[in-house]
mmJSON file of the N, C-alpha and C atoms, coordinates in Angstrom:
{"data_MODEL":{"atom_site":{
"group_PDB":["ATOM","ATOM","ATOM","ATOM","ATOM","ATOM","ATOM","ATOM","ATOM","ATOM","ATOM","ATOM","ATOM","ATOM","ATOM","ATOM","ATOM","ATOM","ATOM","ATOM","ATOM","ATOM","ATOM","ATOM","ATOM","ATOM","ATOM","ATOM","ATOM","ATOM","ATOM","ATOM","ATOM","ATOM","ATOM","ATOM","ATOM","ATOM","ATOM","ATOM","ATOM","ATOM","ATOM","ATOM","ATOM","ATOM","ATOM","ATOM","ATOM","ATOM","ATOM","ATOM","ATOM","ATOM","ATOM","ATOM","ATOM","ATOM","ATOM","ATOM","ATOM","ATOM","ATOM","ATOM","ATOM","ATOM","ATOM","ATOM","ATOM","ATOM","ATOM","ATOM","ATOM","ATOM","ATOM","ATOM","ATOM","ATOM","ATOM","ATOM","ATOM","ATOM","ATOM","ATOM","ATOM","ATOM","ATOM","ATOM","ATOM","ATOM","ATOM","ATOM","ATOM","ATOM","ATOM","ATOM","ATOM","ATOM","ATOM","ATOM","ATOM","ATOM","ATOM","ATOM","ATOM","ATOM","ATOM","ATOM","ATOM","ATOM","ATOM","ATOM","ATOM","ATOM","ATOM","ATOM","ATOM","ATOM","ATOM","ATOM","ATOM","ATOM","ATOM"],
"id":[1,2,3,4,5,6,7,8,9,10,11,12,13,14,15,16,17,18,19,20,21,22,23,24,25,26,27,28,29,30,31,32,33,34,35,36,37,38,39,40,41,42,43,44,45,46,47,48,49,50,51,52,53,54,55,56,57,58,59,60,61,62,63,64,65,66,67,68,69,70,71,72,73,74,75,76,77,78,79,80,81,82,83,84,85,86,87,88,89,90,91,92,93,94,95,96,97,98,99,100,101,102,103,104,105,106,107,108,109,110,111,112,113,114,115,116,117,118,119,120,121,122,123],
"type_symbol":["N","C","C","N","C","C","N","C","C","N","C","C","N","C","C","N","C","C","N","C","C","N","C","C","N","C","C","N","C","C","N","C","C","N","C","C","N","C","C","N","C","C","N","C","C","N","C","C","N","C","C","N","C","C","N","C","C","N","C","C","N","C","C","N","C","C","N","C","C","N","C","C","N","C","C","N","C","C","N","C","C","N","C","C","N","C","C","N","C","C","N","C","C","N","C","C","N","C","C","N","C","C","N","C","C","N","C","C","N","C","C","N","C","C","N","C","C","N","C","C","N","C","C"],
"label_atom_id":["N","CA","C","N","CA","C","N","CA","C","N","CA","C","N","CA","C","N","CA","C","N","CA","C","N","CA","C","N","CA","C","N","CA","C","N","CA","C","N","CA","C","N","CA","C","N","CA","C","N","CA","C","N","CA","C","N","CA","C","N","CA","C","N","CA","C","N","CA","C","N","CA","C","N","CA","C","N","CA","C","N","CA","C","N","CA","C","N","CA","C","N","CA","C","N","CA","C","N","CA","C","N","CA","C","N","CA","C","N","CA","C","N","CA","C","N","CA","C","N","CA","C","N","CA","C","N","CA","C","N","CA","C","N","CA","C","N","CA","C","N","CA","C"],
"label_alt_id":[null,null,null,null,null,null,null,null,null,null,null,null,null,null,null,null,null,null,null,null,null,null,null,null,null,null,null,null,null,null,null,null,null,null,null,null,null,null,null,null,null,null,null,null,null,null,null,null,null,null,null,null,null,null,null,null,null,null,null,null,null,null,null,null,null,null,null,null,null,null,null,null,null,null,null,null,null,null,null,null,null,null,null,null,null,null,null,null,null,null,null,null,null,null,null,null,null,null,null,null,null,null,null,null,null,null,null,null,null,null,null,null,null,null,null,null,null,null,null,null,null,null,null],
"label_comp_id":["MET","MET","MET","LYS","LYS","LYS","TYR","TYR","TYR","ALA","ALA","ALA","GLU","GLU","GLU","GLN","GLN","GLN","ASN","ASN","ASN","GLY","GLY","GLY","TYR","TYR","TYR","LYS","LYS","LYS","THR","THR","THR","ALA","ALA","ALA","GLY","GLY","GLY","LEU","LEU","LEU","CYS","CYS","CYS","ARG","ARG","ARG","GLU","GLU","GLU","CYS","CYS","CYS","TYR","TYR","TYR","ILE","ILE","ILE","ASP","ASP","ASP","GLY","GLY","GLY","ILE","ILE","ILE","TRP","TRP","TRP","ASN","ASN","ASN","LYS","LYS","LYS","GLU","GLU","GLU","SER","SER","SER","GLU","GLU","GLU","GLU","GLU","GLU","ASP","ASP","ASP","TRP","TRP","TRP","LEU","LEU","LEU","THR","THR","THR","GLU","GLU","GLU","ILE","ILE","ILE","GLN","GLN","GLN","LEU","LEU","LEU","PRO","PRO","PRO","ILE","ILE","ILE","GLY","GLY","GLY"],
"label_asym_id":["A","A","A","A","A","A","A","A","A","A","A","A","A","A","A","A","A","A","A","A","A","A","A","A","A","A","A","A","A","A","A","A","A","A","A","A","A","A","A","A","A","A","A","A","A","A","A","A","A","A","A","A","A","A","A","A","A","A","A","A","A","A","A","A","A","A","A","A","A","A","A","A","A","A","A","A","A","A","A","A","A","A","A","A","A","A","A","A","A","A","A","A","A","A","A","A","A","A","A","A","A","A","A","A","A","A","A","A","A","A","A","A","A","A","A","A","A","A","A","A","A","A","A"],
"label_entity_id":["1","1","1","1","1","1","1","1","1","1","1","1","1","1","1","1","1","1","1","1","1","1","1","1","1","1","1","1","1","1","1","1","1","1","1","1","1","1","1","1","1","1","1","1","1","1","1","1","1","1","1","1","1","1","1","1","1","1","1","1","1","1","1","1","1","1","1","1","1","1","1","1","1","1","1","1","1","1","1","1","1","1","1","1","1","1","1","1","1","1","1","1","1","1","1","1","1","1","1","1","1","1","1","1","1","1","1","1","1","1","1","1","1","1","1","1","1","1","1","1","1","1","1"],
"label_seq_id":[1,1,1,2,2,2,3,3,3,4,4,4,5,5,5,6,6,6,7,7,7,8,8,8,9,9,9,10,10,10,11,11,11,12,12,12,13,13,13,14,14,14,15,15,15,16,16,16,17,17,17,18,18,18,19,19,19,20,20,20,21,21,21,22,22,22,23,23,23,24,24,24,25,25,25,26,26,26,27,27,27,28,28,28,29,29,29,30,30,30,31,31,31,32,32,32,33,33,33,34,34,34,35,35,35,36,36,36,37,37,37,38,38,38,39,39,39,40,40,40,41,41,41],
"pdbx_PDB_ins_code":[null,null,null,null,null,null,null,null,null,null,null,null,null,null,null,null,null,null,null,null,null,null,null,null,null,null,null,null,null,null,null,null,null,null,null,null,null,null,null,null,null,null,null,null,null,null,null,null,null,null,null,null,null,null,null,null,null,null,null,null,null,null,null,null,null,null,null,null,null,null,null,null,null,null,null,null,null,null,null,null,null,null,null,null,null,null,null,null,null,null,null,null,null,null,null,null,null,null,null,null,null,null,null,null,null,null,null,null,null,null,null,null,null,null,null,null,null,null,null,null,null,null,null],
"Cartn_x":[0.861,0.11,0.989,1.4,3.161,3.222,3.937,4.815,3.523,1.931,1.248,1.007,0.579,0.302,2.046,3.102,4.023,4.073,3.569,4.106,2.647,1.591,0.592,-0.621,-0.111,-1.568,-2.632,-3.981,-5.375,-5.545,-5.572,-6.518,-7.637,-8.234,-9.577,-10.64,-10.623,-10.5,-9.589,-11.015,-9.275,-8.657,-7.601,-6.95,-6.491,-5.092,-5.202,-4.444,-3.573,-2.406,-2.846,-1.509,-0.603,-0.157,0.046,0.494,1.799,2.882,3.72,4.877,5.606,5.947,5.793,5.222,4.727,5.655,4.925,5.097,5.358,4.272,3.669,5.702,6.09,7.645,9.009,8.838,10.133,10.033,11.37,11.378,11.739,11.822,12.715,11.719,10.518,10.013,10.544,11.315,12.356,12.605,12.069,11.976,10.395,9.426,8.212,8.21,7.491,7.236,5.044,5.022,3.578,3.671,2.617,2.682,1.88,1.417,-0.045,0.047,-1.604,-2.003,-3.009,-2.936,-3.591,-4.313,-6.007,-6.595,-6.317,-5.865,-4.985,-6.725,-7.037,-8.201,-8.103],
"Cartn_y":[-0.904,0.257,1.131,1.309,2.403,2.53,0.684,1.42,2.631,1.79,2.566,4.097,4.798,5.671,6.776,6.381,7.126,7.292,6.074,5.861,7.264,7.727,7.84,6.692,5.963,4.402,4.737,4.629,4.413,3.095,2.639,0.958,1.341,0.354,0.482,-0.978,-1.806,-2.939,-3.111,-4.679,-5.381,-6.243,-6.107,-6.736,-7.945,-9.084,-9.949,-10.972,-12.315,-12.672,-13.957,-14.396,-15.452,-15.894,-17.804,-17.851,-18.01,-18.171,-18.504,-20.136,-19.697,-20.991,-20.809,-21.848,-22.136,-24.062,-24.22,-24.851,-26.087,-25.748,-27.058,-27.673,-26.549,-26.539,-25.816,-25.169,-24.65,-25.107,-25.747,-25.848,-25.33,-23.976,-22.613,-21.692,-21.132,-19.853,-18.796,-18.205,-17.575,-17.566,-18.689,-19.452,-19.424,-19.099,-18.573,-16.856,-17.6,-16.145,-15.961,-14.412,-14.538,-13.375,-12.841,-11.775,-11.456,-9.769,-9.055,-8.333,-8.459,-7.613,-6.726,-5.685,-4.355,-4.316,-4.254,-3.834,-1.691,-1.673,-0.062,0.357,1.722,1.978,3.569],
"Cartn_z":[0.165,0.062,0.051,1.022,0.212,-0.338,-1.012,-2.962,-3.686,-3.634,-4.041,-4.018,-2.454,-2.366,-2.868,-2.62,-2.957,-4.633,-4.749,-6.353,-7.607,-6.946,-7.15,-7.844,-7.496,-7.467,-6.762,-7.144,-6.324,-6.7,-5.301,-5.27,-6.294,-6.242,-6.747,-5.783,-5.265,-4.364,-3.214,-3.125,-1.923,-2.656,-1.76,-2.502,-2.34,-3.086,-2.766,-2.705,-1.949,-1.991,-2.242,-2.941,-3.557,-3.381,-2.391,-1.8,-3.188,-3.125,-3.998,-3.623,-2.451,-1.734,0.118,0.15,1.402,2.661,3.018,4.078,3.27,2.108,0.828,0.087,-0.11,-0.87,-0.431,0.397,1.311,2.94,3.073,4.833,5.541,4.971,7.149,5.693,6.708,6.483,5.926,6.467,5.044,4.41,3.262,2.015,0.958,3.017,1.923,1.061,0.206,-0.398,-0.991,-0.986,-1.089,-1.596,-2.894,-3.601,-3.325,-2.7,-2.923,-4.576,-4.266,-5.532,-5.219,-6.098,-5.433,-6.762,-7.302,-8.322,-8.239,-9.381,-9.642,-10.828,-10.193,-11.525,-10.834],
"occupancy":[1.0,1.0,1.0,1.0,1.0,1.0,1.0,1.0,1.0,1.0,1.0,1.0,1.0,1.0,1.0,1.0,1.0,1.0,1.0,1.0,1.0,1.0,1.0,1.0,1.0,1.0,1.0,1.0,1.0,1.0,1.0,1.0,1.0,1.0,1.0,1.0,1.0,1.0,1.0,1.0,1.0,1.0,1.0,1.0,1.0,1.0,1.0,1.0,1.0,1.0,1.0,1.0,1.0,1.0,1.0,1.0,1.0,1.0,1.0,1.0,1.0,1.0,1.0,1.0,1.0,1.0,1.0,1.0,1.0,1.0,1.0,1.0,1.0,1.0,1.0,1.0,1.0,1.0,1.0,1.0,1.0,1.0,1.0,1.0,1.0,1.0,1.0,1.0,1.0,1.0,1.0,1.0,1.0,1.0,1.0,1.0,1.0,1.0,1.0,1.0,1.0,1.0,1.0,1.0,1.0,1.0,1.0,1.0,1.0,1.0,1.0,1.0,1.0,1.0,1.0,1.0,1.0,1.0,1.0,1.0,1.0,1.0,1.0],
"B_iso_or_equiv":[0.0,0.0,0.0,0.0,0.0,0.0,0.0,0.0,0.0,0.0,0.0,0.0,0.0,0.0,0.0,0.0,0.0,0.0,0.0,0.0,0.0,0.0,0.0,0.0,0.0,0.0,0.0,0.0,0.0,0.0,0.0,0.0,0.0,0.0,0.0,0.0,0.0,0.0,0.0,0.0,0.0,0.0,0.0,0.0,0.0,0.0,0.0,0.0,0.0,0.0,0.0,0.0,0.0,0.0,0.0,0.0,0.0,0.0,0.0,0.0,0.0,0.0,0.0,0.0,0.0,0.0,0.0,0.0,0.0,0.0,0.0,0.0,0.0,0.0,0.0,0.0,0.0,0.0,0.0,0.0,0.0,0.0,0.0,0.0,0.0,0.0,0.0,0.0,0.0,0.0,0.0,0.0,0.0,0.0,0.0,0.0,0.0,0.0,0.0,0.0,0.0,0.0,0.0,0.0,0.0,0.0,0.0,0.0,0.0,0.0,0.0,0.0,0.0,0.0,0.0,0.0,0.0,0.0,0.0,0.0,0.0,0.0,0.0],
"pdbx_formal_charge":[null,null,null,null,null,null,null,null,null,null,null,null,null,null,null,null,null,null,null,null,null,null,null,null,null,null,null,null,null,null,null,null,null,null,null,null,null,null,null,null,null,null,null,null,null,null,null,null,null,null,null,null,null,null,null,null,null,null,null,null,null,null,null,null,null,null,null,null,null,null,null,null,null,null,null,null,null,null,null,null,null,null,null,null,null,null,null,null,null,null,null,null,null,null,null,null,null,null,null,null,null,null,null,null,null,null,null,null,null,null,null,null,null,null,null,null,null,null,null,null,null,null,null],
"auth_seq_id":[1,1,1,2,2,2,3,3,3,4,4,4,5,5,5,6,6,6,7,7,7,8,8,8,9,9,9,10,10,10,11,11,11,12,12,12,13,13,13,14,14,14,15,15,15,16,16,16,17,17,17,18,18,18,19,19,19,20,20,20,21,21,21,22,22,22,23,23,23,24,24,24,25,25,25,26,26,26,27,27,27,28,28,28,29,29,29,30,30,30,31,31,31,32,32,32,33,33,33,34,34,34,35,35,35,36,36,36,37,37,37,38,38,38,39,39,39,40,40,40,41,41,41],
"auth_comp_id":["MET","MET","MET","LYS","LYS","LYS","TYR","TYR","TYR","ALA","ALA","ALA","GLU","GLU","GLU","GLN","GLN","GLN","ASN","ASN","ASN","GLY","GLY","GLY","TYR","TYR","TYR","LYS","LYS","LYS","THR","THR","THR","ALA","ALA","ALA","GLY","GLY","GLY","LEU","LEU","LEU","CYS","CYS","CYS","ARG","ARG","ARG","GLU","GLU","GLU","CYS","CYS","CYS","TYR","TYR","TYR","ILE","ILE","ILE","ASP","ASP","ASP","GLY","GLY","GLY","ILE","ILE","ILE","TRP","TRP","TRP","ASN","ASN","ASN","LYS","LYS","LYS","GLU","GLU","GLU","SER","SER","SER","GLU","GLU","GLU","GLU","GLU","GLU","ASP","ASP","ASP","TRP","TRP","TRP","LEU","LEU","LEU","THR","THR","THR","GLU","GLU","GLU","ILE","ILE","ILE","GLN","GLN","GLN","LEU","LEU","LEU","PRO","PRO","PRO","ILE","ILE","ILE","GLY","GLY","GLY"],
"auth_asym_id":["A","A","A","A","A","A","A","A","A","A","A","A","A","A","A","A","A","A","A","A","A","A","A","A","A","A","A","A","A","A","A","A","A","A","A","A","A","A","A","A","A","A","A","A","A","A","A","A","A","A","A","A","A","A","A","A","A","A","A","A","A","A","A","A","A","A","A","A","A","A","A","A","A","A","A","A","A","A","A","A","A","A","A","A","A","A","A","A","A","A","A","A","A","A","A","A","A","A","A","A","A","A","A","A","A","A","A","A","A","A","A","A","A","A","A","A","A","A","A","A","A","A","A"],
"auth_atom_id":["N","CA","C","N","CA","C","N","CA","C","N","CA","C","N","CA","C","N","CA","C","N","CA","C","N","CA","C","N","CA","C","N","CA","C","N","CA","C","N","CA","C","N","CA","C","N","CA","C","N","CA","C","N","CA","C","N","CA","C","N","CA","C","N","CA","C","N","CA","C","N","CA","C","N","CA","C","N","CA","C","N","CA","C","N","CA","C","N","CA","C","N","CA","C","N","CA","C","N","CA","C","N","CA","C","N","CA","C","N","CA","C","N","CA","C","N","CA","C","N","CA","C","N","CA","C","N","CA","C","N","CA","C","N","CA","C","N","CA","C","N","CA","C"],
"pdbx_PDB_model_num":[1,1,1,1,1,1,1,1,1,1,1,1,1,1,1,1,1,1,1,1,1,1,1,1,1,1,1,1,1,1,1,1,1,1,1,1,1,1,1,1,1,1,1,1,1,1,1,1,1,1,1,1,1,1,1,1,1,1,1,1,1,1,1,1,1,1,1,1,1,1,1,1,1,1,1,1,1,1,1,1,1,1,1,1,1,1,1,1,1,1,1,1,1,1,1,1,1,1,1,1,1,1,1,1,1,1,1,1,1,1,1,1,1,1,1,1,1,1,1,1,1,1,1]
}}}
């Protein structure tokens, strides 16, 4: 959200999370990866 605000983007709805890597394929929590997607309008 901070990046969007600082770069002049206006959100157009709720964000969603996409879990790329997690407990199912990575042993260490440090390797988990979540992508946050914001609709821009």
